[in-house]
N, CA, C and O atoms as a GROMACS GRO file, in nm:
protein
  420
    1MET      N    1  -3.615  -0.316   0.065
    1MET     CA    2  -3.596  -0.404   0.178
    1MET      C    3  -3.458  -0.378   0.238
    1MET      O    4  -3.361  -0.359   0.165
    2GLY      N    5  -3.448  -0.376   0.370
    2GLY     CA    6  -3.323  -0.350   0.440
    2GLY      C    7  -3.226  -0.466   0.432
    2GLY      O    8  -3.262  -0.578   0.396
    3LYS      N    9  -3.103  -0.436   0.465
    3LYS     CA   10  -2.998  -0.537   0.464
    3LYS      C   11  -2.999  -0.614   0.595
    3LYS      O   12  -3.038  -0.561   0.699
    4THR      N   13  -2.957  -0.738   0.590
    4THR     CA   14  -2.938  -0.816   0.711
    4THR      C   15  -2.808  -0.773   0.777
    4THR      O   16  -2.723  -0.711   0.713
    5ILE      N   17  -2.791  -0.806   0.904
    5ILE     CA   18  -2.668  -0.773   0.974
    5ILE      C   19  -2.548  -0.841   0.908
    5ILE      O   20  -2.439  -0.785   0.903
    6ASP      N   21  -2.569  -0.963   0.856
    6ASP     CA   22  -2.460  -1.032   0.786
    6ASP      C   23  -2.418  -0.957   0.660
    6ASP      O   24  -2.299  -0.950   0.629
    7GLN      N   25  -2.515  -0.902   0.587
    7GLN     CA   26  -2.482  -0.825   0.467
    7GLN      C   27  -2.406  -0.697   0.502
    7GLN      O   28  -2.312  -0.660   0.433
    8VAL      N   29  -2.447  -0.632   0.610
    8VAL     CA   30  -2.380  -0.509   0.653
    8VAL      C   31  -2.236  -0.540   0.691
    8VAL      O   32  -2.144  -0.470   0.649
    9TYR      N   33  -2.215  -0.644   0.770
    9TYR     CA   34  -2.078  -0.679   0.812
    9TYR      C   35  -1.995  -0.726   0.694
    9TYR      O   36  -1.876  -0.695   0.687
   10ARG      N   37  -2.055  -0.799   0.602
   10ARG     CA   38  -1.979  -0.844   0.484
   10ARG      C   39  -1.929  -0.723   0.405
   10ARG      O   40  -1.813  -0.720   0.363
   11GLU      N   41  -2.014  -0.623   0.385
   11GLU     CA   42  -1.973  -0.503   0.314
   11GLU      C   43  -1.862  -0.429   0.390
   11GLU      O   44  -1.764  -0.386   0.330
   12ARG      N   45  -1.877  -0.416   0.522
   12ARG     CA   46  -1.774  -0.350   0.602
   12ARG      C   47  -1.641  -0.424   0.590
   12ARG      O   48  -1.536  -0.363   0.577
   13ASN      N   49  -1.647  -0.556   0.595
   13ASN     CA   50  -1.527  -0.638   0.584
   13ASN      C   51  -1.460  -0.621   0.447
   13ASN      O   52  -1.338  -0.617   0.438
   14MET      N   53  -1.541  -0.613   0.343
   14MET     CA   54  -1.486  -0.595   0.209
   14MET      C   55  -1.421  -0.456   0.196
   14MET      O   56  -1.314  -0.444   0.137
   15TYR      N   57  -1.485  -0.353   0.251
   15TYR     CA   58  -1.425  -0.219   0.249
   15TYR      C   59  -1.293  -0.219   0.324
   15TYR      O   60  -1.194  -0.164   0.275
   16ALA      N   61  -1.289  -0.278   0.443
   16ALA     CA   62  -1.165  -0.280   0.522
   16ALA      C   63  -1.054  -0.349   0.445
   16ALA      O   64  -0.939  -0.303   0.446
   17THR      N   65  -1.086  -0.459   0.379
   17THR     CA   66  -0.986  -0.533   0.302
   17THR      C   67  -0.939  -0.450   0.182
   17THR      O   68  -0.819  -0.444   0.154
   18ALA      N   69  -1.033  -0.387   0.112
   18ALA     CA   70  -0.997  -0.304  -0.003
   18ALA      C   71  -0.910  -0.185   0.040
   18ALA      O   72  -0.813  -0.152  -0.028
   19VAL      N   73  -0.943  -0.122   0.152
   19VAL     CA   74  -0.863  -0.009   0.200
   19VAL      C   75  -0.722  -0.055   0.234
   19VAL      O   76  -0.625   0.013   0.199
   20ALA      N   77  -0.708  -0.169   0.301
   20ALA     CA   78  -0.575  -0.219   0.336
   20ALA      C   79  -0.493  -0.248   0.210
   20ALA      O   80  -0.374  -0.219   0.205
   21ILE      N   81  -0.557  -0.306   0.108
   21ILE     CA   82  -0.487  -0.336  -0.017
   21ILE      C   83  -0.443  -0.206  -0.085
   21ILE      O   84  -0.328  -0.192  -0.125
   22MET      N   85  -0.536  -0.111  -0.097
   22MET     CA   86  -0.502   0.015  -0.164
   22MET      C   87  -0.400   0.095  -0.085
   22MET      O   88  -0.310   0.154  -0.144
   23ALA      N   89  -0.414   0.099   0.047
   23ALA     CA   90  -0.318   0.173   0.129
   23ALA      C   91  -0.178   0.114   0.115
   23ALA      O   92  -0.080   0.187   0.103
   24GLY      N   93  -0.170  -0.018   0.116
   24GLY     CA   94  -0.040  -0.082   0.098
   24GLY      C   95   0.021  -0.055  -0.038
   24GLY      O   96   0.143  -0.043  -0.050
   25SER      N   97  -0.064  -0.044  -0.140
   25SER     CA   98  -0.012  -0.020  -0.275
   25SER      C   99   0.040   0.122  -0.294
   25SER      O  100   0.114   0.148  -0.389
   26LEU      N  101   0.004   0.214  -0.205
   26LEU     CA  102   0.052   0.352  -0.214
   26LEU      C  103   0.199   0.365  -0.176
   26LEU      O  104   0.265   0.462  -0.214
   27GLY      N  105   0.250   0.268  -0.102
   27GLY     CA  106   0.388   0.273  -0.058
   27GLY      C  107   0.410   0.353   0.069
   27GLY      O  108   0.516   0.344   0.130
   28ARG      N  109   0.312   0.431   0.109
   28ARG     CA  110   0.322   0.511   0.232
   28ARG      C  111   0.282   0.428   0.354
   28ARG      O  112   0.324   0.458   0.466
   29PHE      N  113   0.201   0.327   0.332
   29PHE     CA  114   0.146   0.247   0.439
   29PHE      C  115   0.200   0.105   0.433
   29PHE      O  116   0.234   0.053   0.327
   30ASP      N  117   0.207   0.044   0.548
   30ASP     CA  118   0.232  -0.098   0.558
   30ASP      C  119   0.097  -0.162   0.586
   30ASP      O  120   0.016  -0.105   0.659
   31SER      N  121   0.070  -0.278   0.530
   31SER     CA  122  -0.059  -0.342   0.553
   31SER      C  123  -0.046  -0.492   0.539
   31SER      O  124   0.052  -0.544   0.486
   32GLY      N  125  -0.147  -0.561   0.589
   32GLY     CA  126  -0.148  -0.706   0.580
   32GLY      C  127  -0.265  -0.764   0.656
   32GLY      O  128  -0.361  -0.693   0.689
   33TYR      N  129  -0.257  -0.893   0.684
   33TYR     CA  130  -0.358  -0.960   0.764
   33TYR      C  131  -0.290  -1.072   0.842
   33TYR      O  132  -0.184  -1.121   0.805
   34TYR      N  133  -0.355  -1.112   0.950
   34TYR     CA  134  -0.303  -1.222   1.031
   34TYR      C  135  -0.418  -1.285   1.109
   34TYR      O  136  -0.528  -1.231   1.114
   35ARG      N  137  -0.390  -1.399   1.170
   35ARG     CA  138  -0.488  -1.466   1.256
   35ARG      C  139  -0.464  -1.422   1.400
   35ARG      O  140  -0.351  -1.425   1.448
   36ASP      N  141  -0.570  -1.381   1.468
   36ASP     CA  142  -0.554  -1.346   1.609
   36ASP      C  143  -0.552  -1.472   1.694
   36ASP      O  144  -0.558  -1.583   1.641
   37GLN      N  145  -0.544  -1.456   1.825
   37GLN     CA  146  -0.534  -1.570   1.914
   37GLN      C  147  -0.658  -1.659   1.912
   37GLN      O  148  -0.652  -1.774   1.955
   38ASN      N  149  -0.770  -1.607   1.862
   38ASN     CA  150  -0.893  -1.686   1.851
   38ASN      C  151  -0.918  -1.736   1.709
   38ASN      O  152  -1.027  -1.782   1.677
   39ASP      N  153  -0.815  -1.726   1.624
   39ASP     CA  154  -0.820  -1.773   1.486
   39ASP      C  155  -0.909  -1.689   1.394
   39ASP      O  156  -0.955  -1.737   1.291
   40TRP      N  157  -0.932  -1.562   1.433
   40TRP     CA  158  -1.008  -1.470   1.349
   40TRP      C  159  -0.911  -1.387   1.267
   40TRP      O  160  -0.806  -1.348   1.317
   41PRO      N  161  -0.945  -1.359   1.141
   41PRO     CA  162  -0.858  -1.273   1.060
   41PRO      C  163  -0.868  -1.127   1.104
   41PRO      O  164  -0.975  -1.076   1.134
   42VAL      N  165  -0.753  -1.061   1.105
   42VAL     CA  166  -0.744  -0.919   1.132
   42VAL      C  167  -0.676  -0.854   1.012
   42VAL      O  168  -0.565  -0.894   0.974
   43VAL      N  169  -0.740  -0.757   0.952
   43VAL     CA  170  -0.684  -0.679   0.842
   43VAL      C  171  -0.634  -0.548   0.903
   43VAL      O  172  -0.705  -0.486   0.982
   44TRP      N  173  -0.513  -0.508   0.868
   44TRP     CA  174  -0.454  -0.391   0.933
   44TRP      C  175  -0.380  -0.304   0.833
   44TRP      O  176  -0.342  -0.349   0.724
   45LEU      N  177  -0.358  -0.178   0.873
   45LEU     CA  178  -0.268  -0.088   0.802
   45LEU      C  179  -0.196  -0.004   0.905
   45LEU      O  180  -0.247   0.020   1.014
   46GLN      N  181  -0.078   0.041   0.868
   46GLN     CA  182   0.005   0.119   0.961
   46GLN      C  183   0.080   0.226   0.883
   46GLN      O  184   0.129   0.203   0.773
   47ASP      N  185   0.087   0.344   0.944
   47ASP     CA  186   0.158   0.458   0.889
   47ASP      C  187   0.245   0.514   1.000
   47ASP      O  188   0.195   0.584   1.088
   48GLY      N  189   0.373   0.483   0.998
   48GLY     CA  190   0.459   0.525   1.108
   48GLY      C  191   0.418   0.454   1.236
   48GLY      O  192   0.413   0.331   1.242
   49ASP      N  193   0.388   0.534   1.339
   49ASP     CA  194   0.345   0.476   1.467
   49ASP      C  195   0.196   0.454   1.475
   49ASP      O  196   0.149   0.390   1.569
   50ASP      N  197   0.119   0.504   1.379
   50ASP     CA  198  -0.027   0.493   1.381
   50ASP      C  199  -0.071   0.363   1.313
   50ASP      O  200  -0.017   0.324   1.210
   51GLN      N  201  -0.170   0.299   1.374
   51GLN     CA  202  -0.212   0.167   1.327
   51GLN      C  203  -0.364   0.156   1.338
   51GLN      O  204  -0.424   0.209   1.431
   52ALA      N  205  -0.424   0.086   1.243
   52ALA     CA  206  -0.566   0.053   1.248
   52ALA      C  207  -0.582  -0.090   1.202
   52ALA      O  208  -0.524  -0.131   1.101
   53GLY      N  209  -0.660  -0.165   1.275
   53GLY     CA  210  -0.687  -0.303   1.238
   53GLY      C  211  -0.830  -0.338   1.271
   53GLY      O  212  -0.885  -0.288   1.369
   54VAL      N  213  -0.890  -0.422   1.190
   54VAL     CA  214  -1.026  -0.467   1.217
   54VAL      C  215  -1.035  -0.618   1.195
   54VAL      O  216  -0.972  -0.674   1.106
   55HIS      N  217  -1.115  -0.680   1.281
   55HIS     CA  218  -1.145  -0.821   1.260
   55HIS      C  219  -1.244  -0.832   1.146
   55HIS      O  220  -1.337  -0.753   1.134
   56VAL      N  221  -1.223  -0.930   1.062
   56VAL     CA  222  -1.318  -0.959   0.955
   56VAL      C  223  -1.364  -1.103   0.970
   56VAL      O  224  -1.302  -1.182   1.042
   57HIS      N  225  -1.471  -1.137   0.905
   57HIS     CA  226  -1.530  -1.270   0.920
   57HIS      C  227  -1.438  -1.378   0.866
   57HIS      O  228  -1.365  -1.357   0.769
   58THR      N  229  -1.442  -1.492   0.930
   58THR     CA  230  -1.358  -1.605   0.888
   58THR      C  231  -1.389  -1.652   0.747
   58THR      O  232  -1.305  -1.716   0.684
   59GLN      N  233  -1.507  -1.622   0.696
   59GLN     CA  234  -1.542  -1.658   0.559
   59GLN      C  235  -1.454  -1.586   0.457
   59GLN      O  236  -1.449  -1.625   0.340
   60LEU      N  237  -1.383  -1.481   0.500
   60LEU     CA  238  -1.297  -1.407   0.408
   60LEU      C  239  -1.157  -1.467   0.394
   60LEU      O  240  -1.077  -1.414   0.317
   61TRP      N  241  -1.126  -1.576   0.466
   61TRP     CA  242  -0.993  -1.635   0.453
   61TRP      C  243  -0.953  -1.658   0.308
   61TRP      O  244  -0.843  -1.617   0.270
   62PRO      N  245  -1.037  -1.722   0.225
   62PRO     CA  246  -0.995  -1.744   0.085
   62PRO      C  247  -0.967  -1.613   0.011
   62PRO      O  248  -0.872  -1.607  -0.068
   63LEU      N  249  -1.047  -1.511   0.034
   63LEU     CA  250  -1.025  -1.381  -0.031
   63LEU      C  251  -0.893  -1.320   0.015
   63LEU      O  252  -0.815  -1.270  -0.066
   64LEU      N  253  -0.868  -1.324   0.145
   64LEU     CA  254  -0.743  -1.268   0.198
   64LEU      C  255  -0.622  -1.342   0.143
   64LEU      O  256  -0.523  -1.281   0.105
   65GLU      N  257  -0.631  -1.474   0.138
   65GLU     CA  258  -0.519  -1.554   0.089
   65GLU      C  259  -0.493  -1.531  -0.060
   65GLU      O  260  -0.380  -1.545  -0.106
   66ALA      N  261  -0.596  -1.495  -0.135
   66ALA     CA  262  -0.581  -1.468  -0.278
   66ALA      C  263  -0.543  -1.322  -0.306
   66ALA      O  264  -0.507  -1.288  -0.418
   67SER      N  265  -0.552  -1.238  -0.204
   67SER     CA  266  -0.526  -1.095  -0.222
   67SER      C  267  -0.377  -1.068  -0.223
   67SER      O  268  -0.297  -1.156  -0.189
   68PRO      N  269  -0.338  -0.946  -0.262
   68PRO     CA  270  -0.196  -0.909  -0.256
   68PRO      C  271  -0.147  -0.877  -0.115
   68PRO      O  272  -0.028  -0.852  -0.096
   69LEU      N  273  -0.236  -0.877  -0.016
   69LEU     CA  274  -0.193  -0.852   0.122
   69LEU      C  275  -0.103  -0.964   0.171
   69LEU      O  276  -0.125  -1.081   0.140
   70GLU      N  277  -0.002  -0.927   0.248
   70GLU     CA  278   0.085  -1.028   0.307
   70GLU      C  279   0.020  -1.085   0.433
   70GLU      O  280  -0.042  -1.012   0.510
   71ASN      N  281   0.037  -1.215   0.452
   71ASN     CA  282  -0.014  -1.282   0.570
   71ASN      C  283   0.090  -1.264   0.682
   71ASN      O  284   0.176  -1.350   0.704
   72ARG      N  285   0.079  -1.150   0.751
   72ARG     CA  286   0.170  -1.119   0.860
   72ARG      C  287   0.109  -1.009   0.945
   72ARG      O  288   0.026  -0.931   0.899
   73GLY      N  289   0.152  -1.005   1.069
   73GLY     CA  290   0.106  -0.900   1.159
   73GLY      C  291   0.184  -0.772   1.138
   73GLY      O  292   0.285  -0.772   1.067
   74PRO      N  293   0.138  -0.665   1.198
   74PRO     CA  294   0.209  -0.538   1.187
   74PRO      C  295   0.346  -0.545   1.252
   74PRO      O  296   0.365  -0.620   1.348
   75PRO      N  297   0.443  -0.468   1.201
   75PRO     CA  298   0.575  -0.463   1.266
   75PRO      C  299   0.557  -0.422   1.413
   75PRO      O  300   0.490  -0.323   1.442
   76GLY      N  301   0.616  -0.495   1.500
   76GLY     CA  302   0.601  -0.464   1.642
   76GLY      C  303   0.473  -0.520   1.703
   76GLY      O  304   0.451  -0.504   1.823
   77GLY      N  305   0.388  -0.584   1.622
   77GLY     CA  306   0.264  -0.642   1.673
   77GLY      C  307   0.153  -0.540   1.690
   77GLY      O  308   0.168  -0.422   1.657
   78TYR      N  309   0.042  -0.588   1.740
   78TYR     CA  310  -0.074  -0.504   1.768
   78TYR      C  311  -0.036  -0.401   1.872
   78TYR      O  312   0.021  -0.436   1.976
   79ASP      N  313  -0.067  -0.275   1.846
   79ASP     CA  314  -0.024  -0.167   1.935
   79ASP      C  315  -0.121  -0.138   2.049
   79ASP      O  316  -0.097  -0.046   2.128
   80GLY      N  317  -0.228  -0.212   2.058
   80GLY     CA  318  -0.324  -0.194   2.167
   80GLY      C  319  -0.426  -0.085   2.143
   80GLY      O  320  -0.497  -0.045   2.235
   81HIS      N  321  -0.436  -0.035   2.018
   81HIS     CA  322  -0.531   0.074   1.992
   81HIS      C  323  -0.675   0.031   2.021
   81HIS      O  324  -0.714  -0.084   2.000
   82SER      N  325  -0.750   0.127   2.068
   82SER     CA  326  -0.892   0.104   2.097
   82SER      C  327  -0.974   0.134   1.971
   82SER      O  328  -0.921   0.182   1.871
   83ARG      N  329  -1.101   0.105   1.977
   83ARG     CA  330  -1.191   0.139   1.866
   83ARG      C  331  -1.188   0.290   1.842
   83ARG      O  332  -1.184   0.334   1.727
   84LYS      N  333  -1.189   0.368   1.951
   84LYS     CA  334  -1.185   0.514   1.938
   84LYS      C  335  -1.054   0.558   1.872
   84LYS      O  336  -1.055   0.645   1.784
   85ASP      N  337  -0.941   0.500   1.915
   85ASP     CA  338  -0.812   0.533   1.852
   85ASP      C  339  -0.815   0.503   1.703
   85ASP      O  340  -0.770   0.583   1.622
   86ARG      N  341  -0.871   0.386   1.667
   86ARG     CA  342  -0.877   0.346   1.527
   86ARG      C  343  -0.961   0.446   1.447
   86ARG      O  344  -0.921   0.488   1.339
   87LEU      N  345  -1.077   0.482   1.500
   87LEU     CA  346  -1.164   0.576   1.429
   87LEU      C  347  -1.100   0.713   1.416
   87LEU      O  348  -1.113   0.778   1.313
   88ASN      N  349  -1.030   0.759   1.520
   88ASN     CA  350  -0.960   0.889   1.513
   88ASN      C  351  -0.850   0.885   1.408
   88ASN      O  352  -0.832   0.980   1.332
   89TYR      N  353  -0.775   0.775   1.403
   89TYR     CA  354  -0.670   0.760   1.303
   89TYR      C  355  -0.729   0.762   1.163
   89TYR      O  356  -0.678   0.832   1.075
   90LEU      N  357  -0.836   0.688   1.141
   90LEU     CA  358  -0.899   0.685   1.008
   90LEU      C  359  -0.956   0.821   0.972
   90LEU      O  360  -0.946   0.864   0.857
   91MET      N  361  -1.016   0.890   1.069
   91MET     CA  362  -1.069   1.025   1.042
   91MET      C  363  -0.955   1.119   1.003
   91MET      O  364  -0.971   1.201   0.912
   92GLY      N  365  -0.842   1.107   1.070
   92GLY     CA  366  -0.726   1.189   1.034
   92GLY      C  367  -0.678   1.162   0.893
   92GLY      O  368  -0.641   1.255   0.821
   93LEU      N  369  -0.679   1.035   0.853
   93LEU     CA  370  -0.640   1.002   0.715
   93LEU      C  371  -0.737   1.062   0.615
   93LEU      O  372  -0.695   1.115   0.511
   94ILE      N  373  -0.865   1.055   0.645
   94ILE     CA  374  -0.966   1.112   0.555
   94ILE      C  375  -0.948   1.263   0.546
   94ILE      O  376  -0.948   1.320   0.436
   95GLU      N  377  -0.932   1.328   0.661
   95GLU     CA  378  -0.916   1.474   0.662
   95GLU      C  379  -0.789   1.516   0.589
   95GLU      O  380  -0.790   1.615   0.515
   96SER      N  381  -0.679   1.444   0.608
   96SER     CA  382  -0.556   1.482   0.540
   96SER      C  383  -0.568   1.456   0.390
   96SER      O  384  -0.510   1.530   0.310
   97GLY      N  385  -0.641   1.354   0.351
   97GLY     CA  386  -0.663   1.328   0.208
   97GLY      C  387  -0.745   1.436   0.143
   97GLY      O  388  -0.719   1.476   0.030
   98VAL      N  389  -0.845   1.485   0.215
   98VAL     CA  390  -0.928   1.594   0.163
   98VAL      C  391  -0.844   1.719   0.149
   98VAL      O  392  -0.853   1.787   0.047
   99THR      N  393  -0.762   1.749   0.248
   99THR     CA  394  -0.676   1.867   0.243
   99THR      C  395  -0.576   1.858   0.129
   99THR      O  396  -0.557   1.955   0.056
  100GLU      N  397  -0.512   1.742   0.113
  100GLU     CA  398  -0.414   1.723   0.006
  100GLU      C  399  -0.480   1.736  -0.130
  100GLU      O  400  -0.423   1.795  -0.221
  101THR      N  401  -0.601   1.682  -0.145
  101THR     CA  402  -0.672   1.690  -0.273
  101THR      C  403  -0.709   1.834  -0.304
  101THR      O  404  -0.693   1.879  -0.418
  102GLN      N  405  -0.759   1.908  -0.205
  102GLN     CA  406  -0.798   2.046  -0.227
  102GLN      C  407  -0.680   2.134  -0.261
  102GLN      O  408  -0.691   2.225  -0.342
  103SER      N  409  -0.565   2.108  -0.199
  103SER     CA  410  -0.448   2.194  -0.223
  103SER      C  411  -0.384   2.165  -0.358
  103SER      O  412  -0.306   2.246  -0.408
  104SER      N  413  -0.414   2.050  -0.418
  104SER     CA  414  -0.354   2.019  -0.549
  104SER      C  415  -0.440   2.066  -0.665
  104SER      O  416  -0.399   2.055  -0.780
  105ASP      N  417  -0.560   2.120  -0.636
  105ASP     CA  418  -0.649   2.169  -0.744
  105ASP      C  419  -0.601   2.299  -0.802
  105ASP      O  420  -0.663   2.353  -0.893
   0.00000   0.00000   0.00000
């Protein structure tokens, strides 16, 4: 049986939160969460000038508050990145991770 749209979004939200936590723990990335102007949580990570953030469901507030993520926005605020910018940034991180892993073998 297929997943409901709520199940799909819940999984996406959990992945985004886990990535922000792990990225922040690496020391190379800054990460956290904050409430946007409509009171929705945004989970974000930043590496230098590059930034990615995603809205997650309000049901995740207790999880975010219990997580090691800091409740704060990115330094300098939201940079205005589009969905395409965010996906390109994430693809670049994936590609650089693959390259770094292959070169260390």
